[in-house]
N, C-alpha and C positions, 0 to 999 in steps of 0.2 A: 540288430539291436537283441541285447540278453540282459538280462537279469537276474539275481538271488543267487541259493549255489549253485554253482553253475561252472563244469569246465567244457566248452563247445570250441568247436574248432567249423569255423564255416571256407567255404571252398570255393568250387564254382560257381559264380551268380549270373546269370544272364534273364535279359529282359528283350523277347524276341514278339515281333508281327509277323503271323504266319503269310497273309495275304501277299505283302509283299516280300516277304522273308527278310527284311530289315532286321536286323542288331540294333536295337535303341541303346542298349548297355550290357558289354559283359567286361569280367573281369577273375581272371585266373589267378590272383595272385603275385603273379611272376615281379622280377627287380621293376624296382619304380611304381608300386602299387601306393608308396607313402604317400608321394606326390599328388594321389587321385582321391584321396580319403581323409577327412577331419575328424579326429575324435573330439568329444562331446568333453566339455566341463561338468555336462548334467551329474548331479549328486557329491562334487568335489568338495564343496563350500561344507559337505556332511562330515567330508572324510568317508564318502560309501561308495566312490567311482573306484573302481578296477583296472588294471591295466592289461591290455593289447600285447599278446606273443606273438612274433611273425616262426609259423615253426610246421614241420610236416606230420606233427602227429607223434603219441608214443607207438602205433602201428601205419604201418606205413608199406605200400610197395615199389615206391619211388620217394627218397629224402630228398628230393629237389623237387617234390610236386609240394608245395606249401599251401597254407590258409593263417586267417589267424585265428586265434585262439583267448578266451577268457580264461586270467590265469589262478584268480582267487575265488576262492568262495565266498559268500553272503554280501557279495557285491553287485554292484550296478555299473553296465557297458553300453555306450551308446557311439557308433559309428555312422560317419554317410559320405556319400559321393555324389557331386552332381551329374547327372544326365540332361543332355537335350531338352529340349521341350516336344512332345510331340502326341498325339492324338490318332488312339486306337478305334475310330468314331468309323462302322463297316470292314472291322479288321479282326481276326481273333491274335486275342494277347495271349502272349504263355512267358508266366513270371518263375524263375526254378534257381532252384541254387541246393547245395549239398551242406549236409552240417552230420558233427558225428559229437558225439556225446562222449565222451573217455573214462568218464569214471558213474557208479550209480547217482542218480540227482533226487535230492530229495524234493527239491524246489526250484526249477530253473526252466526258462523259456529262451528257446533258438531261432525266433521269426525275424522277419525283414520285413522291412515297409517300405512299399513306395508312397515317398512323400509328392506334396503337391503345391504349389507357388512359393514364395521367395519363403526362404529359410535360412535362420542363423543358426549354421552349422556345428558352431561352437556350443551354443544352447539347444541341440536336438534332443527330446527326453520323452518322457511316457507321454506329457501331454502335447506332443507338435502334433498339430494336424495332421493326416495323411489320408491316401486315397485308399491303399490296400495294407490289410495287413496279415502274412501269409506266414505258418510254419509251426512248429511244434513247440508243446508247452506242457511240463509237468510236474505237478507237484502234491506230494502226499499220493498214497491210493486213490483217493477219489478224481483227479486230472492229470488224464494221459491221452490228449488230445492236439487236432491240430486247428488253430485257430485260420480263421479267415473270415475275414472281417472286410468289410465292403463300407464307405464313407456315401451317404447320400444325401444330399440336403441339410449337409450339417451334422448327421447321426452317425455313429458307429453302429451298421448293422449286423449282428452276427449269424452265423451261418444255424439252422434251425437243425441239420440234422447234425447225428457224433459220427465223426472221423477222427478212430484211434490211430496215435503217432505211435512209430518204432522209441522202444523202450530198451533196447541192445547197447554198448556203448562202440559200433560199426560206424560207417558212413552212409547215408542216405540220402536220395538225392527227392527233394519236395517239389514236383510240380501241379501248378495252378495254371487254367488255362482259361479264358474266358472268351465266348464267341459272339459274334454281332447278331448271330439271334437270340442272345440272352442267354442260354445254355452254357454250361461246365464243366468241368471234370478235374478232378483232384485226384492226381498218381502221387505214390508214391514208389521210390525206382522203380518207375515205366509199369506200374499194376495198380488199375485203375484201384480208387478205394470210395468214389463217390461224385455222380452225374446227377443232372437233374436240370432245373428250371431256376434261373437268379431269381425270377417273380415267384415261384413256390417257396422255396429253399430259402430266403432273406424277407423280411416284411419291407420290402422295396416300395412297392404301391399301396395309396390307398385303400379301406375295406371297401371291398362292394358295395356294402350294407352298415349304416350306420342307425343309431338310435334317431328320431326324430327330432329335433330342438323345439318344433314347435307344438310338440304333445304336451297336453297338460293332465294331469290324474282328474277323475269327473269326479264333481262333489259327492255324487253319493256312491261311491268306489267305497266296498266293504269291505277292509283289508284284517281285521279282526280276528285272528283264528278262534280266539275262545273267548263269551263272553259271560257275564252274570247269571247265572240260573235264575231265570225269573221266578222258578216255582219254590226257592230256598227263603224261606222264612227266618229271621230272626228269634232264638229261644226266651220266653217270657223270664225274664228277670235278669237276661244275659247285663245288659249294663250295671248291676247293683251289685256283680262280681267285681271285690276289691282286688286292684293288684298285688298288693301287701296284706300281710295279715299277722297279728300275733305272734310270737313265737311261742307255741303251746309246751314245747321244755325250758323255758327261760325261767329263771329261779331268780327273786333279788340276793345280791351277797349278803351271807352274814354279817361282815364287816360295813355295812352300807347304813352309813350315818344320813338320816334325812335332813340333819340340821347343818352338816358339813356339804354334804354331795348335792342337796335336793330330792324333790319327790322324784322316786324311782319309779319310771315306766317300762313296760316291758319292751322290747324290743322286735324288730317288725322281722319277717322274711319273706320273698316270694313264694307270694299264692297259687299253690299247682293246681287250682283250678281256674286261675285266671288264663284268657286266651288271644288278648290281644282287642283290640277294636275287632268288629263284627264285619265279616265278607260273605258275602254269599258265593259258594263254591263255583265255579266255572266249568262250562259246557263246553263243548262245537259247538261254532258260530255256523246254523244253517244256513245261513245267507255268505258265508266266505267266499271271494272271489279271488284269496290268492295276493299275491303281491303285486301289487302294479307295475307294470313296464311299460317303458315308451317301445308304440313300436317302432318295427325296422323300416327304413326306406333307403331308396338307391340312390347313395353318396354324388352328389352333386360333382365333387370333382374326382372322382373315380375314372382313371383310366386304366381298370383291373379288365372291364371286357373289351374294351378298344386293343389295349396290346395283347391277350390271351384271342382274339380273335385273329391279328395278324401273325399271331405265332401260330396258330393251328395252318392258317391258310398258307403261312411259310412252309409248316413241316409237311402239310398234303401233297406241294408242290413237291417237294425233294423226295416223298415217296412216290410218286408218277415218274420221277423223274429216275431214280434207282429202280422202280419196275420197267421203267422202255427201255434203261441200261440190260437188265438182265432180260428182256425179251430179244435184245438185238443181237446180244452174247450168243443167246439160243439158238437163234436163227442161222448167224454165224458158223458155228458146230454142226448146225445141219448140212449148212450148206458145203461146209468145208471135208465136213463125210462125205456126202453125197458128192462131189469133184473126186473125192481121192480114191471113192468105190470105182467109179469110171476112167480115173486114171488120167486124170486132167490136172491142168499145173495151175497149181493153187497161187492166187494174186498176191501179192508180198503185202497189201493194203487189208487182206483176211487175215492175217499171220499175225495180227498184232492184238 
């Protein structure tokens, strides 16, 4: 899926499960690719849908190695292919594809979406539900990043870490690895750009603590930071000060005719001595307790602790296994050296 000002070539696309070494979906865009892909009518009624080209691109090492390319600026593009239903439970999932922006982008995305459920492919567009959205997005100077969005409980969760994308005009391979221990890795051209835990780098789990919904502010809680100074007194005669006074500089016009114009009265002006209704000056409240906040309590819906404990236990178990493997290799190396030193024949099983 691509949009906005964009000339993009999408190459090899793969969806792989590592545990079973099973390829769920692979597309090399060889002959017959059009029978597997459905071009969406998204934005056609607004005359904003762009056309796809089948090409090896402007620069290539093999003219027969082709992909699909967005061909027009300021257009929207969406194309999809079906794959068999699968589950990556207890398996490592690899989502990978290559993309090339052959022109300097003003604003454009070259990301892929892993859709789920029944989808009308002819209507596939920006609002179509998906499980994963992954790939580069460039817009102006501020946005040059890799999108890594996971849908959880019907909400699209964005990665909280910054993952810069490539901005040149060459081909790059983007890889998103999701493991059963809830860890992930993002690679560009097989170079690690980000790795970590799904629990900490996406807001997937409920907050560990929440505000106590039963808590109420005590009636005697004093949250007024400033109060009227009880020692401040209103000056005598303050209420007698008029809001307006006759203009001392006003003079009756010489041509004023009282028979025709009526009795002349002096116009008024704002009284510079009038300061408005009297108010005692403010002082800091000695009893100020601050803004009241509901106390935090453990979230009854929290699975964070359980998940983190399980994650920690699994991590520690793996570390123990790694340490045991290191010790085994060290011990075997010592045995091999000792046997070699004594001239003994080293068994085959020790040579691996």
